[in-house]
Every structure is written in structure tokens, then in C-alpha cells.
C-alpha positions as a Markdown table, in Angstrom:
| # | Residue | x | y | z |
|---|---|---|---|---|
| 1 | Met | -176.0 | -48.5 | 85.1 |
| 2 | Val | -175.1 | -50.6 | 82.0 |
| 3 | Asn | -175.2 | -54.3 | 81.1 |
| 4 | Pro | -171.8 | -55.3 | 79.7 |
| 5 | Lys | -173.4 | -58.4 | 78.2 |
| 6 | Thr | -175.0 | -56.3 | 75.6 |
| 7 | Asn | -171.7 | -54.9 | 74.6 |
| 8 | Ser | -169.6 | -58.1 | 74.3 |
| 9 | Gly | -170.3 | -59.0 | 70.6 |
| 10 | Thr | -167.7 | -58.2 | 68.0 |
| 11 | Leu | -170.3 | -56.5 | 65.6 |
| 12 | Thr | -171.9 | -54.6 | 68.5 |
| 13 | Arg | -168.7 | -53.2 | 69.8 |
| 14 | Gly | -167.3 | -52.5 | 66.3 |
| 15 | Phe | -170.5 | -50.6 | 65.5 |
| 16 | Arg | -170.3 | -48.5 | 68.6 |
| 17 | Leu | -166.7 | -47.7 | 68.2 |
| 18 | Gly | -167.2 | -46.8 | 64.6 |
| 19 | Lys | -170.2 | -44.6 | 65.5 |
| 20 | Leu | -168.1 | -42.9 | 68.1 |
| 21 | Gly | -165.4 | -42.2 | 65.6 |
| 22 | Phe | -167.8 | -40.7 | 63.1 |
| 23 | Gln | -169.4 | -38.6 | 65.8 |
| 24 | Leu | -166.0 | -37.2 | 66.9 |
| 25 | Ala | -165.0 | -36.6 | 63.3 |
| 26 | Gly | -168.2 | -34.7 | 62.6 |
| 27 | Ser | -167.7 | -32.6 | 65.7 |
| 28 | Tyr | -164.2 | -31.8 | 64.6 |
| 29 | Leu | -165.3 | -30.7 | 61.2 |
| 30 | Gly | -168.0 | -28.5 | 62.7 |
| 31 | Tyr | -165.4 | -27.0 | 65.0 |
| 32 | Gln | -163.1 | -26.2 | 62.1 |
| 33 | Ala | -165.9 | -24.8 | 60.1 |
| 34 | Gln | -166.7 | -22.3 | 62.9 |
| 35 | Asn | -163.1 | -21.2 | 62.9 |
| 36 | Leu | -163.5 | -20.0 | 59.3 |
| 37 | Phe | -166.4 | -17.7 | 60.1 |
| 38 | Leu | -165.8 | -16.5 | 63.7 |
| 39 | Gly | -163.1 | -14.2 | 65.1 |
| 40 | Glu | -159.6 | -15.2 | 66.2 |
| 41 | Ala | -160.3 | -13.9 | 69.7 |
| 42 | Glu | -162.9 | -16.6 | 70.3 |
| 43 | Arg | -160.7 | -19.5 | 69.2 |
| 44 | Pro | -159.4 | -20.5 | 72.6 |
| 45 | Gln | -162.9 | -20.7 | 74.1 |
| 46 | Arg | -164.2 | -22.7 | 71.1 |
| 47 | Gln | -161.2 | -25.1 | 71.3 |
| 48 | Ala | -161.8 | -25.7 | 75.0 |
| 49 | Arg | -165.5 | -26.2 | 74.5 |
| 50 | Phe | -164.9 | -28.7 | 71.6 |
| 51 | Gln | -162.3 | -30.7 | 73.6 |
| 52 | Arg | -164.6 | -30.9 | 76.6 |
| 53 | Gln | -167.6 | -32.0 | 74.6 |
| 54 | Ala | -165.6 | -34.6 | 72.6 |
| 55 | Ser | -164.0 | -35.9 | 75.8 |
| 56 | Arg | -167.4 | -36.2 | 77.6 |
| 57 | Arg | -168.7 | -38.2 | 74.6 |
| 58 | Met | -165.6 | -40.4 | 74.7 |
| 59 | Ser | -165.9 | -40.9 | 78.4 |
| 60 | Glu | -169.6 | -41.9 | 78.2 |
| 61 | Gln | -169.2 | -44.4 | 75.3 |
| 62 | Leu | -165.9 | -45.9 | 76.3 |
| 63 | Gly | -167.1 | -46.2 | 79.9 |
| 64 | Gln | -170.1 | -48.3 | 78.7 |
| 65 | Leu | -167.9 | -50.5 | 76.5 |
| 66 | Lys | -165.4 | -51.3 | 79.2 |
| 67 | Gly | -162.4 | -53.5 | 78.4 |
| 68 | Pro | -159.5 | -52.3 | 76.2 |
| 69 | Ala | -161.7 | -49.6 | 74.7 |
| 70 | Met | -162.1 | -48.0 | 78.2 |
| 71 | Lys | -158.4 | -48.5 | 78.9 |
| 72 | Leu | -157.7 | -46.3 | 75.9 |
| 73 | Gly | -159.8 | -43.6 | 77.5 |
| 74 | Gln | -157.8 | -44.0 | 80.8 |
| 75 | Met | -154.6 | -43.6 | 78.9 |
| 76 | Ala | -155.9 | -40.5 | 77.1 |
| 77 | Ser | -156.9 | -39.0 | 80.6 |
| 78 | Met | -153.2 | -39.0 | 81.4 |
| 79 | Ala | -152.1 | -37.2 | 78.2 |
| 80 | Ser | -151.6 | -33.9 | 80.0 |
| 81 | Gly | -149.3 | -32.5 | 77.2 |
| 82 | Ala | -151.9 | -33.2 | 74.4 |
| 83 | Leu | -155.2 | -32.2 | 75.8 |
| 84 | Arg | -156.6 | -29.2 | 77.7 |
| 85 | Pro | -157.4 | -29.5 | 81.4 |
| 86 | Glu | -161.1 | -29.4 | 80.7 |
| 87 | Ala | -160.8 | -32.4 | 78.4 |
| 88 | Leu | -158.7 | -34.3 | 80.9 |
| 89 | Glu | -161.2 | -33.6 | 83.6 |
| 90 | Glu | -163.9 | -35.3 | 81.6 |
| 91 | Leu | -161.8 | -38.4 | 80.8 |
| 92 | Ala | -160.5 | -38.7 | 84.4 |
| 93 | Ser | -163.9 | -40.2 | 85.4 |
| 94 | Leu | -162.8 | -43.4 | 83.6 |
| 95 | Gln | -160.1 | -43.9 | 86.2 |
| 96 | Met | -162.5 | -45.0 | 88.9 |
| 97 | Arg | -166.0 | -43.6 | 88.4 |
| 98 | Ala | -167.1 | -45.3 | 85.1 |
| 99 | Pro | -170.7 | -46.5 | 84.7 |
| 100 | Gly | -171.3 | -49.6 | 86.7 |
| 101 | Met | -173.5 | -52.6 | 86.1 |
| 102 | His | -177.0 | -52.9 | 87.6 |
| 103 | Ala | -177.2 | -54.1 | 91.2 |
| 104 | Ser | -179.2 | -57.2 | 90.2 |
| 105 | Leu | -176.6 | -58.2 | 87.6 |
| 106 | Ala | -173.7 | -57.7 | 90.1 |
| 107 | Arg | -175.6 | -59.9 | 92.6 |
| 108 | Ala | -176.1 | -62.6 | 89.9 |
| 109 | Gln | -172.5 | -62.5 | 88.9 |
| 110 | Phe | -171.4 | -62.8 | 92.5 |
| 111 | Lys | -173.7 | -65.8 | 93.1 |
| 112 | Ser | -172.4 | -67.5 | 89.9 |
| 113 | Val | -168.9 | -67.5 | 91.4 |
| 114 | Met | -169.5 | -67.9 | 95.1 |
| 115 | Gly | -172.7 | -70.0 | 95.0 |
| 116 | Lys | -174.6 | -67.5 | 97.3 |
| 117 | Tyr | -175.7 | -64.0 | 97.1 |
| 118 | Pro | -173.4 | -61.4 | 98.8 |
| 119 | Glu | -176.1 | -60.7 | 101.5 |
| 120 | Glu | -175.8 | -64.3 | 102.5 |
| 121 | Leu | -172.0 | -64.2 | 103.0 |
| 122 | Phe | -171.5 | -60.7 | 104.4 |
| 123 | Arg | -173.0 | -59.0 | 107.4 |
| 124 | Glu | -173.5 | -55.9 | 105.2 |
| 125 | Phe | -173.1 | -55.4 | 101.4 |
| 126 | Asp | -173.5 | -52.1 | 99.6 |
| 127 | Pro | -175.2 | -52.7 | 96.3 |
| 128 | Glu | -174.0 | -49.4 | 94.9 |
| 129 | Pro | -170.3 | -49.6 | 93.8 |
| 130 | Phe | -167.9 | -47.0 | 95.0 |
| 131 | Ala | -165.5 | -47.6 | 92.2 |
| 132 | Ala | -165.9 | -48.9 | 88.6 |
| 133 | Ala | -163.2 | -49.5 | 86.1 |
| 134 | Ser | -162.5 | -51.3 | 82.8 |
| 135 | Leu | -162.9 | -54.9 | 84.0 |
| 136 | Gly | -164.9 | -54.8 | 87.2 |
| 137 | Gln | -166.5 | -52.7 | 90.0 |
| 138 | Val | -165.9 | -52.5 | 93.7 |
| 139 | His | -168.4 | -52.6 | 96.5 |
| 140 | Arg | -168.1 | -51.9 | 100.3 |
| 141 | Gly | -169.0 | -54.7 | 102.6 |
| 142 | Ile | -168.6 | -55.9 | 106.2 |
| 143 | Thr | -167.7 | -59.5 | 106.9 |
| 144 | Gln | -169.4 | -61.7 | 109.5 |
| 145 | Ser | -166.5 | -60.9 | 111.8 |
| 146 | Gly | -167.0 | -57.2 | 111.4 |
| 147 | Asp | -164.1 | -56.3 | 109.0 |
| 148 | Leu | -164.6 | -53.6 | 106.5 |
| 149 | Val | -163.8 | -55.0 | 103.1 |
| 150 | Ala | -163.7 | -54.1 | 99.4 |
| 151 | Ile | -165.5 | -56.6 | 97.1 |
| 152 | Lys | -164.4 | -56.5 | 93.4 |
| 153 | Ile | -166.9 | -58.1 | 91.0 |
| 154 | Gln | -166.0 | -58.7 | 87.4 |
| 155 | Tyr | -168.3 | -57.7 | 84.6 |
| 156 | Pro | -170.0 | -60.6 | 82.9 |
| 157 | Ala | -168.6 | -61.6 | 79.5 |
| 158 | Ile | -165.7 | -59.1 | 79.9 |
| 159 | Arg | -163.2 | -61.7 | 78.6 |
| 160 | Ser | -165.2 | -62.1 | 75.4 |
| 161 | Ala | -165.4 | -58.4 | 75.1 |
| 162 | Ile | -161.6 | -58.1 | 75.3 |
| 163 | Glu | -161.0 | -60.8 | 72.7 |
| 164 | Asn | -163.5 | -59.2 | 70.4 |
| 165 | Asp | -161.9 | -55.8 | 70.8 |
| 166 | Phe | -158.5 | -57.2 | 69.7 |
| 167 | Lys | -160.2 | -58.9 | 66.7 |
| 168 | Leu | -161.2 | -55.3 | 65.8 |
| 169 | Phe | -157.8 | -53.8 | 66.6 |
| 170 | Arg | -155.7 | -56.2 | 64.5 |
| 171 | Pro | -157.1 | -55.1 | 61.1 |
| 172 | Leu | -156.8 | -51.5 | 62.1 |
| 173 | Thr | -153.2 | -51.9 | 63.1 |
| 174 | Leu | -152.1 | -53.8 | 60.0 |
| 175 | Pro | -150.2 | -50.8 | 58.5 |
| 176 | Gly | -148.2 | -50.4 | 61.7 |
| 177 | Arg | -147.4 | -54.1 | 61.8 |
| 178 | Ile | -146.3 | -54.2 | 58.2 |
| 179 | Thr | -144.0 | -51.2 | 58.7 |
| 180 | Gly | -142.7 | -52.5 | 62.0 |
| 181 | His | -143.9 | -49.6 | 64.0 |
| 182 | Leu | -146.4 | -51.8 | 65.9 |
| 183 | Pro | -145.0 | -55.3 | 66.1 |
| 184 | Ala | -147.5 | -58.1 | 66.3 |
| 185 | Ala | -145.7 | -59.4 | 69.4 |
| 186 | Leu | -146.4 | -56.1 | 71.2 |
| 187 | Leu | -150.1 | -56.3 | 70.4 |
| 188 | Ala | -150.2 | -59.9 | 71.6 |
| 189 | Glu | -148.4 | -59.0 | 74.8 |
| 190 | Val | -151.0 | -56.2 | 75.5 |
| 191 | Glu | -153.8 | -58.6 | 74.9 |
| 192 | Arg | -152.2 | -61.3 | 77.1 |
| 193 | Gly | -151.7 | -58.7 | 79.9 |
| 194 | Ile | -155.3 | -57.5 | 79.9 |
| 195 | Leu | -156.7 | -61.0 | 79.8 |
| 196 | Glu | -154.5 | -61.9 | 82.7 |
| 197 | Glu | -156.2 | -59.2 | 84.7 |
| 198 | Cys | -159.5 | -61.2 | 84.4 |
| 199 | Asp | -158.1 | -63.9 | 86.6 |
| 200 | Tyr | -158.8 | -62.7 | 90.2 |
| 201 | Leu | -157.2 | -65.8 | 91.7 |
| 202 | Gln | -154.0 | -64.7 | 90.0 |
| 203 | Glu | -154.5 | -61.2 | 91.3 |
| 204 | Ala | -155.0 | -62.6 | 94.9 |
| 205 | Gln | -151.6 | -64.3 | 94.6 |
| 206 | Asn | -150.0 | -61.0 | 93.3 |
| 207 | Leu | -151.5 | -59.2 | 96.3 |
| 208 | Glu | -150.0 | -61.7 | 98.8 |
| 209 | Phe | -146.6 | -61.5 | 97.0 |
| 210 | Phe | -146.4 | -57.7 | 97.2 |
| 211 | Arg | -147.7 | -57.5 | 100.8 |
| 212 | Lys | -144.8 | -59.8 | 101.7 |
| 213 | Glu | -142.1 | -58.1 | 99.6 |
| 214 | Leu | -143.1 | -54.5 | 100.4 |
| 215 | Arg | -143.9 | -55.0 | 104.1 |
| 216 | Gly | -140.8 | -53.0 | 105.1 |
| 217 | Phe | -142.5 | -49.8 | 103.9 |
| 218 | Thr | -144.3 | -48.6 | 106.9 |
| 219 | Tyr | -146.1 | -45.8 | 104.9 |
| 220 | Leu | -147.5 | -48.3 | 102.4 |
| 221 | Ser | -150.9 | -50.1 | 102.6 |
| 222 | Val | -151.5 | -53.2 | 100.4 |
| 223 | Pro | -154.9 | -54.9 | 100.8 |
| 224 | Arg | -155.1 | -58.3 | 102.5 |
| 225 | Val | -157.0 | -61.0 | 100.6 |
| 226 | Tyr | -160.0 | -62.9 | 102.1 |
| 227 | His | -159.5 | -66.1 | 100.2 |
| 228 | Glu | -162.7 | -67.8 | 101.6 |
| 229 | Leu | -164.7 | -64.9 | 100.1 |
| 230 | Ser | -162.9 | -64.8 | 96.7 |
| 231 | Gly | -163.0 | -66.7 | 93.4 |
| 232 | Asp | -161.9 | -66.3 | 89.8 |
| 233 | Arg | -164.3 | -63.4 | 89.2 |
| 234 | Val | -164.8 | -62.1 | 92.8 |
| 235 | Leu | -162.0 | -60.7 | 95.0 |
| 236 | Thr | -162.6 | -59.7 | 98.6 |
| 237 | Met | -159.9 | -57.5 | 100.2 |
| 238 | Ser | -159.4 | -55.4 | 103.3 |
| 239 | Phe | -160.6 | -51.9 | 102.6 |
| 240 | Thr | -157.9 | -49.4 | 101.8 |
| 241 | Glu | -158.5 | -45.8 | 102.9 |
| 242 | Gly | -157.3 | -42.9 | 100.8 |
| 243 | Ala | -158.1 | -40.3 | 98.2 |
| 244 | Pro | -157.3 | -40.7 | 94.4 |
| 245 | Leu | -154.7 | -38.3 | 93.1 |
| 246 | Arg | -157.2 | -35.7 | 91.8 |
| 247 | Asn | -159.0 | -35.5 | 95.1 |
| 248 | Phe | -155.7 | -35.5 | 97.0 |
| 249 | Leu | -154.4 | -32.5 | 95.1 |
| 250 | Leu | -157.7 | -30.6 | 95.4 |
| 251 | Glu | -157.2 | -30.7 | 99.2 |
| 252 | Lys | -154.0 | -28.6 | 98.5 |
| 253 | Pro | -151.5 | -30.6 | 100.5 |
| 254 | Ser | -148.4 | -28.7 | 101.7 |
| 255 | Thr | -145.3 | -28.6 | 99.6 |
| 256 | Ala | -143.6 | -30.8 | 102.2 |
| 257 | Ile | -146.3 | -33.5 | 101.9 |
| 258 | Arg | -146.2 | -33.4 | 98.1 |
| 259 | Gln | -142.4 | -33.7 | 98.2 |
| 260 | Leu | -142.6 | -36.6 | 100.6 |
| 261 | Val | -145.2 | -38.5 | 98.5 |
| 262 | Gly | -143.1 | -38.0 | 95.4 |
| 263 | Glu | -140.0 | -39.4 | 97.1 |
| 264 | Arg | -142.0 | -42.4 | 98.4 |
| 265 | Leu | -143.5 | -43.1 | 94.9 |
| 266 | Val | -140.0 | -43.1 | 93.4 |
| 267 | Glu | -138.7 | -45.3 | 96.3 |
| 268 | Met | -141.5 | -47.8 | 95.8 |
| 269 | Tyr | -140.9 | -48.0 | 92.0 |
| 270 | Tyr | -137.1 | -48.6 | 92.3 |
| 271 | Thr | -137.6 | -51.1 | 95.0 |
| 272 | Gln | -140.0 | -53.1 | 92.8 |
| 273 | Leu | -137.6 | -52.8 | 89.9 |
| 274 | His | -134.3 | -53.7 | 91.5 |
| 275 | Gly | -135.3 | -55.5 | 94.7 |
| 276 | Val | -138.6 | -57.3 | 94.1 |
| 277 | Lys | -138.0 | -57.9 | 90.4 |
| 278 | Ala | -141.7 | -57.4 | 89.8 |
| 279 | Leu | -143.7 | -54.2 | 89.0 |
| 280 | His | -147.2 | -53.1 | 89.8 |
| 281 | Ala | -147.7 | -52.5 | 86.1 |
| 282 | Asp | -150.9 | -50.5 | 86.0 |
| 283 | Pro | -150.0 | -46.8 | 86.6 |
| 284 | Asn | -153.7 | -45.6 | 86.5 |
| 285 | Pro | -153.8 | -42.8 | 89.1 |
| 286 | Gly | -156.9 | -44.4 | 90.5 |
| 287 | Asn | -154.8 | -47.3 | 91.8 |
| 288 | Tyr | -152.9 | -45.0 | 94.2 |
| 289 | Leu | -154.8 | -43.8 | 97.3 |
| 290 | Phe | -153.2 | -41.0 | 99.2 |
| 291 | Gln | -153.7 | -40.7 | 103.0 |
| 292 | Pro | -152.9 | -38.0 | 105.5 |
| 293 | Gly | -149.3 | -37.6 | 106.5 |
| 294 | Gly | -148.0 | -39.0 | 103.2 |
| 295 | Arg | -149.2 | -42.6 | 103.6 |
| 296 | Ile | -150.0 | -44.4 | 100.3 |
| 297 | Gly | -152.4 | -47.2 | 99.5 |
| 298 | Leu | -151.7 | -49.3 | 96.5 |
| 299 | Val | -154.5 | -51.3 | 94.9 |
| 300 | Asp | -155.4 | -53.3 | 91.8 |
| 301 | Phe | -152.7 | -55.9 | 91.3 |
| 302 | Gly | -154.3 | -57.6 | 88.2 |
| 303 | Cys | -151.5 | -56.3 | 86.0 |
| 304 | Val | -148.1 | -57.3 | 87.4 |
| 305 | Lys | -144.9 | -57.7 | 85.4 |
| 306 | Arg | -142.2 | -60.0 | 86.7 |
| 307 | Leu | -138.8 | -59.1 | 85.5 |
| 308 | His | -135.9 | -61.3 | 84.5 |
| 309 | Leu | -132.5 | -60.4 | 86.0 |
| 310 | Glu | -131.3 | -59.3 | 82.5 |
| 311 | Ile | -134.0 | -56.6 | 82.3 |
| 312 | Thr | -132.9 | -55.1 | 85.6 |
| 313 | Glu | -129.3 | -55.1 | 84.4 |
| 314 | Ile | -130.2 | -53.3 | 81.2 |
| 315 | Met | -132.1 | -50.6 | 83.1 |
| 316 | Asn | -129.2 | -50.2 | 85.5 |
| 317 | Ser | -126.8 | -49.8 | 82.6 |
| 318 | Ile | -129.0 | -47.2 | 81.0 |
| 319 | Val | -129.2 | -45.2 | 84.2 |
| 320 | Asn | -125.5 | -45.4 | 85.0 |
| 321 | Arg | -124.2 | -45.4 | 81.4 |
| 322 | Ser | -122.1 | -48.3 | 82.4 |
| 323 | Trp | -121.5 | -49.4 | 78.7 |
| 324 | Arg | -119.1 | -46.5 | 78.5 |
| 325 | Ala | -116.7 | -47.9 | 81.1 |
| 326 | Asn | -114.7 | -50.2 | 78.7 |
| 327 | Asp | -115.1 | -52.5 | 75.7 |
| 328 | Ala | -116.2 | -55.5 | 77.9 |
| 329 | Ala | -119.0 | -53.4 | 79.4 |
| 330 | Ser | -120.2 | -52.2 | 76.0 |
| 331 | Arg | -120.2 | -55.7 | 74.6 |
| 332 | Arg | -122.1 | -56.9 | 77.6 |
| 333 | Phe | -124.7 | -54.2 | 77.2 |
| 334 | Leu | -125.1 | -54.7 | 73.5 |
| 335 | Gly | -125.4 | -58.4 | 73.9 |
| 336 | Leu | -128.2 | -58.0 | 76.5 |
| 337 | Ile | -130.1 | -55.7 | 74.2 |
| 338 | Leu | -129.8 | -58.0 | 71.2 |
| 339 | Gly | -130.4 | -61.2 | 73.1 |
| 340 | Val | -127.0 | -62.8 | 72.6 |
| 341 | Lys | -124.3 | -63.8 | 75.1 |
| 342 | Ser | -121.1 | -62.7 | 73.4 |
| 343 | Pro | -119.6 | -61.5 | 70.1 |
| 344 | Cys | -118.3 | -64.0 | 67.5 |
| 345 | Pro | -115.0 | -65.7 | 68.2 |
| 346 | Gly | -112.0 | -63.6 | 67.1 |
| 347 | Arg | -113.9 | -60.3 | 67.5 |
| 348 | Glu | -113.7 | -60.0 | 71.3 |
| 349 | Asn | -111.5 | -56.9 | 71.2 |
| 350 | Ser | -113.8 | -54.9 | 68.8 |
| 351 | Ser | -115.7 | -52.1 | 70.4 |
| 352 | Pro | -119.3 | -51.8 | 69.3 |
| 353 | Trp | -118.8 | -48.0 | 69.4 |
| 354 | Arg | -116.1 | -47.9 | 66.8 |
| 355 | Arg | -116.7 | -47.2 | 63.1 |
| 356 | Gln | -117.0 | -51.0 | 62.3 |
| 357 | Pro | -119.2 | -52.7 | 64.9 |
| 358 | Pro | -118.5 | -56.4 | 65.7 |
| 359 | Thr | -120.6 | -59.1 | 64.0 |
| 360 | Phe | -122.7 | -61.1 | 66.4 |
| 361 | Cys | -123.4 | -64.8 | 66.0 |
| 362 | Phe | -127.1 | -65.5 | 66.3 |
| 363 | Pro | -128.1 | -69.1 | 67.0 |
| 364 | Lys | -130.8 | -70.8 | 64.9 |
| 365 | Val | -133.3 | -69.9 | 67.7 |
| 366 | Gln | -132.4 | -66.5 | 69.1 |
| 367 | Arg | -132.5 | -66.4 | 72.9 |
| 368 | Gln | -135.4 | -64.3 | 74.1 |
| 369 | Ile | -135.1 | -61.9 | 77.0 |
| 370 | Arg | -137.9 | -63.0 | 79.5 |
| 371 | Trp | -139.9 | -60.0 | 80.7 |
């Protein structure tokens, strides 16, 4: 168990991240030095051992730091083309089984939000979390009326930790921002999105929205919110059964079930994109719970992206290549991408795919596409 309060300061988090970087760099130099003196036949085993050890160290340190630092580890755990399976296995623990906060700290955090300890509001409350992620951990409980629920409790001072992490990231990303490879607006959008996940009242609204919009999918389970047992840093939901992706695959489901699950995941995605106009925007595998017969549970709606109609039109155009139909379609597509409504007067008949593209008239304040 860890106390996130001790990890929220800028200097503390910066020191720990820097120390981790030096440790990984030292391990890599040692690994390369071994390659100079040992045989070629042993190289694959050494590489696997190095990646596993480095990934274990990353998993332990980033799991304790929480926040954006831990999210980086979660992203690395899905880099199947870059890391060996042994390394991915170590990092996969960050998806749901990261170190949690001490039980007494979780109880204190709960009381600071709800005014009472969890044992006073629930018939039963398990002090040991069954899932812990970058911003909070989840406990099992039973309501006074006998309902099995999941109670998500946010780590103390996690918002400060996020803000401090981005203070650290900005100087490190200065070269990318100067060259345009990492726009400042993108970094600001990532920070805004992660901070938005800290508002459990907003997540409760997202849950209700998606329960309504996706109710037609009989194979999909979206948790129900218990508003009277929730607050801005505590969220009580109906318990959703299911196994994370790794456990689901370890059970060796049939080809038919895997095919069915894949089809349903695609159907869910395109329905959100084109029908709901909003996306469950956290693809962490731990947020998908797979049940027997191909049923799917979808959890963690802190990160939701609501889409403007223009974004849907752009994506449809990319998939269908509709810009190739005629000049009007190509002008429409290019205008959507650039954020302008139409070409300059007198150039309406110019195709953007000819040798001389049309000149677009930009207003003083360019219209922004709303994501």
C-alpha cells in the first residue's frame, strides 16, 4: 500500500521520475556491456531478462506515483510491437492491479467526501480494493438494500499530482513544441482530459448518458450510478461482472466467441462514433470486462470525448474516400480539415487535387473544429 500524498509535490515526483530514468539507463548500459563479452547465442535470453527487469521496475515506480506517470506505463503495456511479451506482462499490472492506498487512508478520503465512514453507509464494505488504477481504487460493497456495488475512491491530492506532472513534462517537451511535432494545444488537451477524470460527478453523468444511449445492446453492461452514495471523489456503481482481457484470453475462449466479441467491440465503437456522437475514450484493456457467451461490461467513464458533427463527417469521408467523388466533395473535405467553410470567391471550380490548389480565405479568427 502507498500514500499518494507523499508523492504529490513537484520536486518529489520529479526526483522519483529522474531516479527511475537513471536506473533504467544504467541497466541498459549494463545490458549492452554484457553483449560485448558474452556469446551471441545468449543474446535473446539476456534481452528478455533485461526487458522484464526494467518493466518490473517501471511498473513498481509508476504504480506508486499514479497520475499521468502511471498512464504512461499503461500505454507502454499495450505496445505489443515494441516490447517482448515478458515485459508487457510486467507492465500489464498497471491496468487494474497497481498498488493501492492504505485502508485507513481510503476510509478517511471516503469520509471527507460523504461525511461518514463507508461502514456507516454500507451493510458491507471490503477495505481491500479489488482494482487500483492511476486516479483511484475500487472496493466491493453491499448497500443497505442488499445490492452488490463497486465503490471508487479517488486518491488524495491526485489533482495536484497531475498538475505537477505536467509542470515537469512541459520543459521536457519544449523541443517538440518548438519544432511543431508536439503542439502545446495537444499537451493542454491531454492535461484537461486527465483532470476531467478527477470529477466523479461528471463521470456519473457520463455513465447515465451511455446507459441510455447504448441500452439497445443486449450484450452490453454499463454500471448504474447510486447518486445518494456518490460525490465528487467517491463514485458508487452497480457491480459489473467479467474478466479483464488477459484473464479472458487465458481461459482460451473458442474461436467463435472471440470472433463474436471482436464484432461486438467494433459495433460498439462505430455506434458511439456515428450514432451517439460521443466516445468512451479510455481504451485501457482493464476497462473492458468479458463475460461468458460474449457479453461485455464497459466501465470507467471518466474520459469521454463528445464529438462535433464535423468530426463524424471527416471520419466518414476518410473511410469512404468520398473526397474523390467530385470537385465539390473534395472542397468540402479539405474545408473541414482546414476549418474553413468554402474556397475564396472565384475559385469554386478549382480542384484541390490539381497541380495548383485553390487559395482558401481564412477569417481573422479561424473557426475551430469542436472535438
